[in-house]
C-alpha positions in Angstrom: 7.1 -28.5 9.5 9.8 -26.2 8.0 8.0 -26.1 4.6 4.8 -25.0 6.3 6.6 -22.0 7.9 8.2 -21.1 4.5 4.8 -21.2 2.8 3.3 -19.0 5.6 6.2 -16.5 5.2 5.6 -16.3 1.5 1.9 -15.8 1.9 2.7 -12.9 4.4 5.1 -11.4 1.8 2.4 -11.5 -0.9 -0.1 -9.9 1.4 2.4 -7.1 2.2 2.9 -6.4 -1.5 -0.9 -6.3 -2.1 -1.4 -4.0 0.9 1.3 -1.6 -0.4 -0.3 -1.6 -3.8 -3.7 -0.9 -2.2 -2.3 2.1 -0.3 -0.6 3.5 -3.4 -3.8 2.9 -5.4 -5.9 4.7 -2.8 -3.5 7.7 -2.9 -3.7 7.8 -6.7 -7.5 7.5 -6.6 -7.7 10.5 -4.2 -5.6 12.6 -6.5 -7.2 11.5 -9.7 -10.9 11.3 -8.9 -12.8 14.4 -9.6 -16.0 13.5 -7.7 -16.0 12.7 -4.0 -19.4 10.9 -3.9 -19.7 12.2 -0.3 -17.1 9.7 0.9 -13.8 11.5 0.1 -13.0 15.0 1.4 -13.6 17.9 -1.0 -10.6 18.8 -3.2 -8.2 20.9 -1.3 -5.1 20.7 0.9 -6.7 18.0 3.2 -7.5 15.7 0.3 -4.1 16.1 -1.4 -2.3 15.8 2.0 -4.1 12.5 2.7 -3.3 11.3 -0.8 0.4 12.1 -0.3 0.5 10.3 3.0 -1.2 7.2 1.4 1.3 7.2 -1.4 4.3 7.6 0.9 3.1 4.9 3.2 2.4 2.6 0.2 5.9 3.2 -1.1 7.3 2.5 2.4 5.4 -0.8 2.7 6.6 -1.8 -0.8 10.2 -1.1 0.1 9.8 -3.1 3.3 8.3 -6.0 1.3 11.2 -5.8 -1.2 13.7 -6.0 1.7 11.9 -9.0 3.1 11.9 -10.6 -0.4 15.7 -10.0 -0.7 16.3 -11.5 2.7 14.0 -14.4 2.0 16.2 -16.0 -0.7 
């Protein structure tokens, strides 16, 4: 039963890493994309503020996943 819990913990860790990459990618996409396609806000302070928040949150999640990885060994 212990092996199953370890596998589940590792899966959760991988999902956390993928989520952090998705948040950072979303922030970069908001900054880098020139067209909004009616989905993203128009270029301006709101758009760059949202992109910055996404990047910061993605970095925070990556740091937390790294901490969990270090403690997992």
